[in-house]
C-alpha angles and dihedrals in degrees: 000000000000123000091241091060090051092048097237123132119223090260096048112113092199090080087072095050100045092115095041119109137191114236134189127230092284091052090249110154110248102176144325113281094235088061093052135089132182116224116195144151111256106236095219102040097027087221123135111254132191123205129178110241088227086060090055091051088051092053091046093052094043094048097037096084096048096041105037093153096050097045112079 
């Protein structure tokens, strides 16, 4: 299937996480990753932040090789 059909641009990381899912503690599938966001209070600025879960996966993958001990 082409990227145009999926609606992803060539720079859109979500094309790599299209089959990823969020699960609960019982590994019950909750929702597809590309449909999820994390909302949290930033510990330094105390401002509410919103991050796409697919972006967190991108950071994890990109940083995993360089920081093997800190990524668990």
